[in-house]
N, CA, C and O atoms as a GROMACS GRO file, in nm:
protein
  476
    1MET      N    1   3.252   3.198 -11.311
    1MET     CA    2   3.203   3.105 -11.409
    1MET      C    3   3.146   2.984 -11.338
    1MET      O    4   3.074   2.998 -11.240
    2TYR      N    5   3.178   2.866 -11.386
    2TYR     CA    6   3.125   2.745 -11.325
    2TYR      C    7   3.232   2.639 -11.330
    2TYR      O    8   3.328   2.648 -11.407
    3GLU      N    9   3.215   2.542 -11.249
    3GLU     CA   10   3.308   2.430 -11.247
    3GLU      C   11   3.226   2.304 -11.266
    3GLU      O   12   3.129   2.280 -11.195
    4VAL      N   13   3.265   2.226 -11.361
    4VAL     CA   14   3.198   2.097 -11.381
    4VAL      C   15   3.292   1.990 -11.330
    4VAL      O   16   3.406   1.979 -11.374
    5GLU      N   17   3.242   1.912 -11.239
    5GLU     CA   18   3.321   1.803 -11.184
    5GLU      C   19   3.261   1.674 -11.236
    5GLU      O   20   3.145   1.642 -11.209
    6VAL      N   21   3.339   1.600 -11.310
    6VAL     CA   22   3.290   1.477 -11.369
    6VAL      C   23   3.368   1.361 -11.311
    6VAL      O   24   3.491   1.361 -11.311
    7ASP      N   25   3.297   1.265 -11.262
    7ASP     CA   26   3.359   1.144 -11.210
    7ASP      C   27   3.335   1.034 -11.313
    7ASP      O   28   3.232   0.968 -11.312
    8LEU      N   29   3.432   1.017 -11.402
    8LEU     CA   30   3.421   0.913 -11.503
    8LEU      C   31   3.484   0.787 -11.448
    8LEU      O   32   3.600   0.756 -11.476
    9CYS      N   33   3.407   0.716 -11.371
    9CYS     CA   34   3.456   0.597 -11.303
    9CYS      C   35   3.451   0.476 -11.396
    9CYS      O   36   3.382   0.477 -11.498
   10ARG      N   37   3.522   0.376 -11.360
   10ARG     CA   38   3.517   0.251 -11.433
   10ARG      C   39   3.445   0.150 -11.348
   10ARG      O   40   3.467   0.152 -11.227
   11PRO      N   41   3.363   0.062 -11.398
   11PRO     CA   42   3.331   0.049 -11.539
   11PRO      C   43   3.243   0.164 -11.588
   11PRO      O   44   3.176   0.230 -11.509
   12ILE      N   45   3.246   0.186 -11.718
   12ILE     CA   46   3.176   0.300 -11.778
   12ILE      C   47   3.028   0.300 -11.743
   12ILE      O   48   2.969   0.407 -11.727
   13ALA      N   49   2.968   0.185 -11.730
   13ALA     CA   50   2.824   0.177 -11.700
   13ALA      C   51   2.791   0.240 -11.566
   13ALA      O   52   2.675   0.275 -11.541
   14ASP      N   53   2.890   0.254 -11.477
   14ASP     CA   54   2.866   0.311 -11.345
   14ASP      C   55   2.900   0.460 -11.338
   14ASP      O   56   2.907   0.516 -11.228
   15CYS      N   57   2.922   0.524 -11.452
   15CYS     CA   58   2.965   0.663 -11.452
   15CYS      C   59   2.858   0.755 -11.396
   15CYS      O   60   2.738   0.730 -11.408
   16GLU      N   61   2.904   0.860 -11.334
   16GLU     CA   62   2.812   0.963 -11.287
   16GLU      C   63   2.879   1.098 -11.307
   16GLU      O   64   3.002   1.107 -11.311
   17ALA      N   65   2.799   1.199 -11.319
   17ALA     CA   66   2.852   1.334 -11.330
   17ALA      C   67   2.774   1.421 -11.234
   17ALA      O   68   2.654   1.401 -11.216
   18HIS      N   69   2.840   1.515 -11.174
   18HIS     CA   70   2.770   1.610 -11.089
   18HIS      C   71   2.829   1.747 -11.110
   18HIS      O   72   2.944   1.761 -11.150
   19LEU      N   73   2.751   1.846 -11.081
   19LEU     CA   74   2.788   1.984 -11.109
   19LEU      C   75   2.805   2.058 -10.978
   19LEU      O   76   2.722   2.045 -10.888
   20THR      N   77   2.910   2.134 -10.969
   20THR     CA   78   2.932   2.221 -10.856
   20THR      C   79   2.912   2.364 -10.904
   20THR      O   80   2.986   2.410 -10.991
   21VAL      N   81   2.815   2.434 -10.849
   21VAL     CA   82   2.789   2.571 -10.891
   21VAL      C   83   2.880   2.663 -10.813
   21VAL      O   84   2.878   2.666 -10.689
   22VAL      N   85   2.961   2.738 -10.886
   22VAL     CA   86   3.052   2.833 -10.822
   22VAL      C   87   2.992   2.972 -10.824
   22VAL      O   88   3.014   3.050 -10.732
   23ARG      N   89   2.917   3.004 -10.926
   23ARG     CA   90   2.855   3.135 -10.937
   23ARG      C   91   2.711   3.115 -10.982
   23ARG      O   92   2.686   3.041 -11.077
   24ASP      N   93   2.620   3.179 -10.917
   24ASP     CA   94   2.478   3.166 -10.950
   24ASP      C   95   2.441   3.279 -11.045
   24ASP      O   96   2.433   3.395 -11.005
   25VAL      N   97   2.418   3.245 -11.170
   25VAL     CA   98   2.385   3.344 -11.273
   25VAL      C   99   2.263   3.295 -11.348
   25VAL      O  100   2.260   3.181 -11.395
   26ALA      N  101   2.162   3.378 -11.359
   26ALA     CA  102   2.044   3.340 -11.435
   26ALA      C  103   2.070   3.355 -11.583
   26ALA      O  104   2.058   3.258 -11.658
   27ARG      N  105   2.106   3.473 -11.627
   27ARG     CA  106   2.133   3.498 -11.768
   27ARG      C  107   2.230   3.616 -11.778
   27ARG      O  108   2.233   3.705 -11.694
   28GLY      N  109   2.309   3.613 -11.884
   28GLY     CA  110   2.402   3.724 -11.908
   28GLY      C  111   2.539   3.704 -11.846
   28GLY      O  112   2.618   3.798 -11.838
   29GLY      N  113   2.568   3.582 -11.802
   29GLY     CA  114   2.696   3.556 -11.739
   29GLY      C  115   2.808   3.523 -11.836
   29GLY      O  116   2.924   3.511 -11.796
   30PHE      N  117   2.774   3.509 -11.963
   30PHE     CA  118   2.875   3.476 -12.064
   30PHE      C  119   2.876   3.585 -12.170
   30PHE      O  120   2.773   3.646 -12.199
   31PHE      N  121   2.993   3.610 -12.227
   31PHE     CA  122   3.003   3.702 -12.340
   31PHE      C  123   2.944   3.633 -12.463
   31PHE      O  124   2.944   3.510 -12.471
   32PRO      N  125   2.893   3.710 -12.558
   32PRO     CA  126   2.833   3.649 -12.678
   32PRO      C  127   2.927   3.553 -12.753
   32PRO      O  128   2.880   3.457 -12.814
   33VAL      N  129   3.056   3.577 -12.748
   33VAL     CA  130   3.149   3.487 -12.818
   33VAL      C  131   3.166   3.355 -12.744
   33VAL      O  132   3.218   3.259 -12.801
   34GLN      N  133   3.122   3.347 -12.619
   34GLN     CA  134   3.136   3.223 -12.542
   34GLN      C  135   3.020   3.126 -12.567
   34GLN      O  136   3.037   3.004 -12.556
   35THR      N  137   2.904   3.179 -12.600
   35THR     CA  138   2.786   3.093 -12.619
   35THR      C  139   2.806   2.989 -12.729
   35THR      O  140   2.768   2.874 -12.708
   36PRO      N  141   2.863   3.024 -12.844
   36PRO     CA  142   2.885   2.920 -12.946
   36PRO      C  143   2.978   2.807 -12.897
   36PRO      O  144   2.964   2.692 -12.939
   37VAL      N  145   3.071   2.841 -12.809
   37VAL     CA  146   3.161   2.738 -12.756
   37VAL      C  147   3.081   2.642 -12.668
   37VAL      O  148   3.099   2.520 -12.676
   38ILE      N  149   2.994   2.696 -12.584
   38ILE     CA  150   2.910   2.612 -12.499
   38ILE      C  151   2.825   2.520 -12.586
   38ILE      O  152   2.816   2.400 -12.560
   39ARG      N  153   2.764   2.577 -12.688
   39ARG     CA  154   2.677   2.497 -12.776
   39ARG      C  155   2.757   2.390 -12.850
   39ARG      O  156   2.707   2.280 -12.872
   40ASP      N  157   2.880   2.422 -12.889
   40ASP     CA  158   2.965   2.326 -12.958
   40ASP      C  159   3.000   2.210 -12.866
   40ASP      O  160   3.002   2.094 -12.909
   41VAL      N  161   3.029   2.239 -12.741
   41VAL     CA  162   3.059   2.133 -12.644
   41VAL      C  163   2.936   2.042 -12.627
   41VAL      O  164   2.950   1.920 -12.618
   42LEU      N  165   2.818   2.102 -12.622
   42LEU     CA  166   2.696   2.022 -12.608
   42LEU      C  167   2.679   1.926 -12.725
   42LEU      O  168   2.633   1.813 -12.708
   43VAL      N  169   2.717   1.970 -12.845
   43VAL     CA  170   2.711   1.881 -12.962
   43VAL      C  171   2.812   1.767 -12.946
   43VAL      O  172   2.781   1.652 -12.976
   44GLU      N  173   2.933   1.799 -12.898
   44GLU     CA  174   3.033   1.694 -12.875
   44GLU      C  175   2.980   1.590 -12.776
   44GLU      O  176   3.016   1.473 -12.783
   45LEU      N  177   2.894   1.635 -12.683
   45LEU     CA  178   2.835   1.545 -12.585
   45LEU      C  179   2.707   1.480 -12.638
   45LEU      O  180   2.635   1.414 -12.563
   46GLU      N  181   2.681   1.499 -12.766
   46GLU     CA  182   2.576   1.429 -12.842
   46GLU      C  183   2.435   1.447 -12.784
   46GLU      O  184   2.352   1.356 -12.792
   47GLY      N  185   2.410   1.564 -12.726
   47GLY     CA  186   2.276   1.591 -12.675
   47GLY      C  187   2.246   1.526 -12.542
   47GLY      O  188   2.133   1.534 -12.493
   48VAL      N  189   2.344   1.461 -12.482
   48VAL     CA  190   2.324   1.396 -12.352
   48VAL      C  191   2.311   1.502 -12.243
   48VAL      O  192   2.244   1.480 -12.142
   49VAL      N  193   2.376   1.616 -12.263
   49VAL     CA  194   2.376   1.724 -12.165
   49VAL      C  195   2.302   1.843 -12.222
   49VAL      O  196   2.312   1.874 -12.340
   50ARG      N  197   2.228   1.909 -12.135
   50ARG     CA  198   2.151   2.028 -12.171
   50ARG      C  199   2.201   2.145 -12.086
   50ARG      O  200   2.236   2.127 -11.969
   51TRP      N  201   2.204   2.262 -12.145
   51TRP     CA  202   2.251   2.383 -12.076
   51TRP      C  203   2.133   2.452 -12.009
   51TRP      O  204   2.030   2.476 -12.072
   52GLY      N  205   2.148   2.484 -11.882
   52GLY     CA  206   2.044   2.552 -11.806
   52GLY      C  207   2.011   2.691 -11.858
   52GLY      O  208   1.906   2.745 -11.826
   53GLY      N  209   2.099   2.749 -11.939
   53GLY     CA  210   2.072   2.879 -12.000
   53GLY      C  211   1.959   2.873 -12.101
   53GLY      O  212   1.905   2.976 -12.141
   54ASP      N  213   1.922   2.752 -12.143
   54ASP     CA  214   1.812   2.733 -12.238
   54ASP      C  215   1.680   2.697 -12.171
   54ASP      O  216   1.579   2.682 -12.238
   55ASP      N  217   1.680   2.682 -12.039
   55ASP     CA  218   1.558   2.646 -11.969
   55ASP      C  219   1.459   2.761 -11.967
   55ASP      O  220   1.496   2.877 -11.987
   56ASN      N  221   1.331   2.729 -11.943
   56ASN     CA  222   1.228   2.834 -11.932
   56ASN      C  223   1.265   2.936 -11.825
   56ASN      O  224   1.245   3.056 -11.843
   57LYS      N  225   1.318   2.888 -11.714
   57LYS     CA  226   1.373   2.975 -11.610
   57LYS      C  227   1.525   2.958 -11.618
   57LYS      O  228   1.580   2.871 -11.550
   58PRO      N  229   1.592   3.038 -11.700
   58PRO     CA  230   1.732   3.013 -11.731
   58PRO      C  231   1.824   3.028 -11.610
   58PRO      O  232   1.808   3.117 -11.527
   59ASP      N  233   1.919   2.938 -11.604
   59ASP     CA  234   2.029   2.946 -11.509
   59ASP      C  235   2.152   2.896 -11.581
   59ASP      O  236   2.174   2.776 -11.593
   60GLU      N  237   2.233   2.990 -11.629
   60GLU     CA  238   2.349   2.956 -11.711
   60GLU      C  239   2.455   2.879 -11.635
   60GLU      O  240   2.547   2.825 -11.697
   61SER      N  241   2.446   2.873 -11.505
   61SER     CA  242   2.548   2.801 -11.428
   61SER      C  243   2.519   2.652 -11.419
   61SER      O  244   2.600   2.577 -11.365
   62LEU      N  245   2.405   2.609 -11.472
   62LEU     CA  246   2.367   2.468 -11.460
   62LEU      C  247   2.375   2.394 -11.593
   62LEU      O  248   2.348   2.450 -11.699
   63PHE      N  249   2.411   2.270 -11.584
   63PHE     CA  250   2.406   2.177 -11.696
   63PHE      C  251   2.333   2.053 -11.644
   63PHE      O  252   2.356   2.010 -11.531
   64HIS      N  253   2.245   1.996 -11.726
   64HIS     CA  254   2.163   1.883 -11.684
   64HIS      C  255   2.184   1.765 -11.778
   64HIS      O  256   2.212   1.782 -11.896
   65LEU      N  257   2.169   1.644 -11.723
   65LEU     CA  258   2.158   1.529 -11.812
   65LEU      C  259   2.023   1.540 -11.880
   65LEU      O  260   1.923   1.572 -11.816
   66ASP      N  261   2.019   1.515 -12.010
   66ASP     CA  262   1.897   1.535 -12.088
   66ASP      C  263   1.851   1.407 -12.156
   66ASP      O  264   1.800   1.409 -12.268
   67VAL      N  265   1.870   1.297 -12.087
   67VAL     CA  266   1.826   1.167 -12.139
   67VAL      C  267   1.754   1.094 -12.027
   67VAL      O  268   1.782   1.117 -11.909
   68PRO      N  269   1.662   1.006 -12.063
   68PRO     CA  270   1.590   0.932 -11.959
   68PRO      C  271   1.677   0.825 -11.893
   68PRO      O  272   1.777   0.782 -11.951
   69PRO      N  273   1.641   0.783 -11.772
   69PRO     CA  274   1.716   0.676 -11.707
   69PRO      C  275   1.721   0.551 -11.796
   69PRO      O  276   1.623   0.516 -11.862
   70GLY      N  277   1.836   0.489 -11.796
   70GLY     CA  278   1.852   0.367 -11.876
   70GLY      C  279   1.895   0.392 -12.019
   70GLY      O  280   1.924   0.296 -12.092
   71ASP      N  281   1.901   0.518 -12.062
   71ASP     CA  282   1.943   0.550 -12.198
   71ASP      C  283   2.091   0.513 -12.214
   71ASP      O  284   2.171   0.536 -12.124
   72ALA      N  285   2.126   0.457 -12.327
   72ALA     CA  286   2.262   0.411 -12.352
   72ALA      C  287   2.358   0.522 -12.391
   72ALA      O  288   2.480   0.503 -12.388
   73ARG      N  289   2.306   0.638 -12.429
   73ARG     CA  290   2.394   0.744 -12.480
   73ARG      C  291   2.497   0.796 -12.380
   73ARG      O  292   2.610   0.822 -12.421
   74PRO      N  293   2.466   0.812 -12.250
   74PRO     CA  294   2.573   0.858 -12.160
   74PRO      C  295   2.693   0.764 -12.157
   74PRO      O  296   2.807   0.810 -12.150
   75THR      N  297   2.668   0.634 -12.163
   75THR     CA  298   2.778   0.538 -12.166
   75THR      C  299   2.859   0.552 -12.294
   75THR      O  300   2.982   0.544 -12.291
   76ALA      N  301   2.791   0.572 -12.406
   76ALA     CA  302   2.861   0.589 -12.534
   76ALA      C  303   2.945   0.716 -12.534
   76ALA      O  304   3.058   0.716 -12.583
   77VAL      N  305   2.891   0.824 -12.480
   77VAL     CA  306   2.965   0.950 -12.475
   77VAL      C  307   3.085   0.936 -12.381
   77VAL      O  308   3.194   0.985 -12.412
   78ALA      N  309   3.066   0.871 -12.268
   78ALA     CA  310   3.178   0.849 -12.176
   78ALA      C  311   3.288   0.768 -12.244
   78ALA      O  312   3.406   0.798 -12.227
   79ALA      N  313   3.250   0.668 -12.321
   79ALA     CA  314   3.349   0.588 -12.394
   79ALA      C  315   3.424   0.674 -12.495
   79ALA      O  316   3.545   0.660 -12.513
   80LYS      N  317   3.351   0.764 -12.561
   80LYS     CA  318   3.416   0.854 -12.657
   80LYS      C  319   3.518   0.943 -12.586
   80LYS      O  320   3.629   0.962 -12.634
   81LEU      N  321   3.479   0.997 -12.470
   81LEU     CA  322   3.570   1.084 -12.395
   81LEU      C  323   3.693   1.007 -12.348
   81LEU      O  324   3.804   1.058 -12.354
   82TYR      N  325   3.673   0.885 -12.302
   82TYR     CA  326   3.788   0.801 -12.266
   82TYR      C  327   3.879   0.780 -12.386
   82TYR      O  328   4.001   0.782 -12.374
   83GLY      N  329   3.819   0.758 -12.503
   83GLY     CA  330   3.897   0.736 -12.624
   83GLY      C  331   3.985   0.854 -12.660
   83GLY      O  332   4.093   0.837 -12.717
   84TRP      N  333   3.939   0.974 -12.626
   84TRP     CA  334   4.019   1.093 -12.654
   84TRP      C  335   4.150   1.093 -12.577
   84TRP      O  336   4.247   1.155 -12.620
   85GLN      N  337   4.154   1.026 -12.463
   85GLN     CA  338   4.279   1.018 -12.386
   85GLN      C  339   4.386   0.943 -12.463
   85GLN      O  340   4.506   0.965 -12.442
   86GLU      N  341   4.343   0.854 -12.550
   86GLU     CA  342   4.437   0.772 -12.627
   86GLU      C  343   4.490   0.844 -12.750
   86GLU      O  344   4.594   0.806 -12.804
   87ASP      N  345   4.422   0.947 -12.795
   87ASP     CA  346   4.459   1.019 -12.917
   87ASP      C  347   4.477   1.166 -12.885
   87ASP      O  348   4.378   1.238 -12.870
   88PRO      N  349   4.602   1.214 -12.874
   88PRO     CA  350   4.625   1.353 -12.835
   88PRO      C  351   4.572   1.455 -12.936
   88PRO      O  352   4.566   1.574 -12.905
   89ALA      N  353   4.535   1.412 -13.054
   89ALA     CA  354   4.482   1.505 -13.154
   89ALA      C  355   4.331   1.522 -13.143
   89ALA      O  356   4.271   1.592 -13.226
   90ARG      N  357   4.267   1.461 -13.043
   90ARG     CA  358   4.122   1.468 -13.027
   90ARG      C  359   4.090   1.515 -12.886
   90ARG      O  360   4.170   1.500 -12.794
   91GLY      N  361   3.972   1.571 -12.870
   91GLY     CA  362   3.922   1.604 -12.738
   91GLY      C  363   3.969   1.737 -12.683
   91GLY      O  364   4.010   1.826 -12.758
   92ALA      N  365   3.963   1.749 -12.552
   92ALA     CA  366   3.993   1.874 -12.483
   92ALA      C  367   4.132   1.925 -12.518
   92ALA      O  368   4.228   1.848 -12.524
   93GLY      N  369   4.140   2.054 -12.541
   93GLY     CA  370   4.268   2.117 -12.570
   93GLY      C  371   4.302   2.122 -12.718
   93GLY      O  372   4.401   2.185 -12.755
   94THR      N  373   4.224   2.057 -12.802
   94THR     CA  374   4.251   2.062 -12.945
   94THR      C  375   4.176   2.180 -13.006
   94THR      O  376   4.074   2.225 -12.952
   95HIS      N  377   4.225   2.228 -13.115
   95HIS     CA  378   4.163   2.343 -13.181
   95HIS      C  379   4.044   2.298 -13.266
   95HIS      O  380   4.055   2.206 -13.347
   96VAL      N  381   3.932   2.364 -13.245
   96VAL     CA  382   3.816   2.346 -13.332
   96VAL      C  383   3.765   2.485 -13.367
   96VAL      O  384   3.779   2.579 -13.289
   97ASP      N  385   3.706   2.497 -13.483
   97ASP     CA  386   3.648   2.623 -13.526
   97ASP      C  387   3.499   2.618 -13.500
   97ASP      O  388   3.423   2.560 -13.579
   98VAL      N  389   3.456   2.678 -13.389
   98VAL     CA  390   3.313   2.672 -13.353
   98VAL      C  391   3.228   2.755 -13.449
   98VAL      O  392   3.106   2.748 -13.444
   99GLN      N  393   3.292   2.832 -13.536
   99GLN     CA  394   3.219   2.909 -13.637
   99GLN      C  395   3.206   2.834 -13.769
   99GLN      O  396   3.141   2.882 -13.861
  100ASP      N  397   3.268   2.716 -13.779
  100ASP     CA  398   3.255   2.635 -13.900
  100ASP      C  399   3.107   2.611 -13.926
  100ASP      O  400   3.034   2.573 -13.834
  101PRO      N  401   3.060   2.633 -14.049
  101PRO     CA  402   2.917   2.621 -14.077
  101PRO      C  403   2.856   2.486 -14.038
  101PRO      O  404   2.742   2.480 -13.991
  102ARG      N  405   2.931   2.377 -14.056
  102ARG     CA  406   2.876   2.246 -14.019
  102ARG      C  407   2.860   2.232 -13.867
  102ARG      O  408   2.761   2.179 -13.818
  103ARG      N  409   2.960   2.282 -13.795
  103ARG     CA  410   2.952   2.276 -13.648
  103ARG      C  411   2.841   2.367 -13.598
  103ARG      O  412   2.768   2.330 -13.506
  104ARG      N  413   2.827   2.487 -13.658
  104ARG     CA  414   2.721   2.579 -13.616
  104ARG      C  415   2.584   2.520 -13.644
  104ARG      O  416   2.493   2.532 -13.562
  105LYS      N  417   2.568   2.456 -13.760
  105LYS     CA  418   2.439   2.395 -13.792
  105LYS      C  419   2.405   2.285 -13.692
  105LYS      O  420   2.292   2.276 -13.644
  106ALA      N  421   2.504   2.201 -13.660
  106ALA     CA  422   2.481   2.094 -13.562
  106ALA      C  423   2.444   2.153 -13.426
  106ALA      O  424   2.354   2.102 -13.359
  107ALA      N  425   2.512   2.261 -13.386
  107ALA     CA  426   2.482   2.326 -13.258
  107ALA      C  427   2.344   2.390 -13.260
  107ALA      O  428   2.269   2.378 -13.164
  108ASP      N  429   2.310   2.457 -13.370
  108ASP     CA  430   2.177   2.520 -13.381
  108ASP      C  431   2.067   2.415 -13.380
  108ASP      O  432   1.963   2.434 -13.315
  109ASP      N  433   2.088   2.304 -13.452
  109ASP     CA  434   1.988   2.197 -13.456
  109ASP      C  435   1.965   2.139 -13.316
  109ASP      O  436   1.851   2.120 -13.274
  110LEU      N  437   2.073   2.112 -13.244
  110LEU     CA  438   2.061   2.058 -13.109
  110LEU      C  439   1.991   2.160 -13.018
  110LEU      O  440   1.903   2.123 -12.939
  111HIS      N  441   2.029   2.286 -13.028
  111HIS     CA  442   1.966   2.391 -12.948
  111HIS      C  443   1.816   2.393 -12.970
  111HIS      O  444   1.739   2.400 -12.874
  112HIS      N  445   1.772   2.388 -13.093
  112HIS     CA  446   1.629   2.392 -13.124
  112HIS      C  447   1.557   2.267 -13.072
  112HIS      O  448   1.445   2.277 -13.022
  113ARG      N  449   1.621   2.150 -13.083
  113ARG     CA  450   1.561   2.028 -13.029
  113ARG      C  451   1.546   2.037 -12.878
  113ARG      O  452   1.442   2.000 -12.824
  114GLN      N  453   1.650   2.086 -12.810
  114GLN     CA  454   1.645   2.090 -12.664
  114GLN      C  455   1.553   2.201 -12.614
  114GLN      O  456   1.484   2.182 -12.513
  115VAL      N  457   1.549   2.314 -12.681
  115VAL     CA  458   1.459   2.422 -12.640
  115VAL      C  459   1.314   2.380 -12.663
  115VAL      O  460   1.224   2.423 -12.590
  116GLY      N  461   1.290   2.298 -12.765
  116GLY     CA  462   1.156   2.250 -12.793
  116GLY      C  463   1.096   2.167 -12.679
  116GLY      O  464   0.975   2.154 -12.668
  117LYS      N  465   1.182   2.112 -12.596
  117LYS     CA  466   1.134   2.038 -12.479
  117LYS      C  467   1.180   2.106 -12.352
  117LYS      O  468   1.223   2.040 -12.257
  118SER      N  469   1.170   2.239 -12.350
  118SER     CA  470   1.216   2.321 -12.236
  118SER      C  471   1.157   2.277 -12.105
  118SER      O  472   1.045   2.227 -12.098
  119ARG      N  473   1.235   2.297 -12.003
  119ARG     CA  474   1.194   2.263 -11.867
  119ARG      C  475   1.140   2.384 -11.798
  119ARG      O  476   1.100   2.376 -11.682
   0.00000   0.00000   0.00000
């Protein structure tokens, strides 16, 4: 699979994220039931991150920042993720239904927006 290493440093404005590729896969590296989970995570990240599996030359092992330099959204998303540490009922490890129609619509909408500006 892949490993995402995120360095959420303080102050939040100085945050950076980098990706370590463990397996090089162009397409077909995930089971069909895994793709909705990936898309749901991208929605939680509010479109700040784009999946390389959607690129013109797909590479499912990559995730990219999908905002221009100076955009405030990465800082806002980082703050949201920090906030999840304070509330054990939110964030990583909590149950979400990625098949919920509202979540699927949000994921589909984001997918179409990001594919529309494919790299």
